[in-house]
Steps between C-alpha positions, in 0.01 A plus 500: 500500500569323173455689179194411293562276200383679185267336249684458171286500183616467139338782303626393161742246356652646180538243217830629361666694775838654493678681782249722685663782692342823618146533627290806559136575578301681232163522673311309773469188283785518252874448519764556235774232481840543328574222256847423372421475128399862476161578646301605801203271554173624647336247737156531664550338842127415532439331169851391393451670160826623359623687192803691390481861625822621338743324268824668404853387411636718783331256744703204366833374611765608247660237275771317688343550842568207735128458582165603345444791734397828342290692751646495850321779687143598412276772650177664389456858612272782392416371151845365413679165524864533601738206447865420535693261284817390683677348199415793273593742788193714455202659670207568273136608518191466287149650544223258588134568434206439735465145367861419588636500148784692331391853411820664381856453394776357722730768641853430633571681828837346595750290305832331566421457869422126538172605662376220721186596689304821557246647730294817509542754777220700670558797263496284186882487468634167370784333686709246313745249646797404278736205510820576320531861606353449854302827468162594629367741235212740556306599190257786548183550299651815339769278338798558725708213635758489778690246700378520859712222653685177444412147608705198386290302254168665570230251408168650610349802668181607678376801682369465856119516492458634858421869516756541773782369279375587151842658433690170541620307198603135558742329265601135493843394387624196314799526725286397797384824659192711551550876499278793578538850365308762701425828335452815698 
């Protein structure tokens, strides 16, 4: 049986786009998009209305970066927006209000790690893939961080959504592999 062909629909064409990287759901009708010049854009997927949810220099690519890519990984969880900036080597968070806009100051959680992507675990812990150090870093909500494994050039991560395997973390690698870490 052939797979169904999906319908593709343009929701919004941005007039002055830069490198978009990182996408996360905010609510049933809103996504937040990482934008390379230093912002997270809020987009209503029903109407196409968009606005800047958060703008901060920590979301930009540093001077001298080879491409305009600030935010790399982006996740909304429990009232906060978490984002990695691969060229700045950081993981940061900022509070977001019920309207999807910045509601607090930006906090740095990790630095000097070339943080690539991130995902949120079932207990709210944040997992970060790194490129230059090949680490998988776990950051707990009480502020502790630890290296839980290594994957060469970790580029992205996601938790399994099935209840039977909710303790499995998948990590893709820029070196051409897919890894799984299973926690007991």
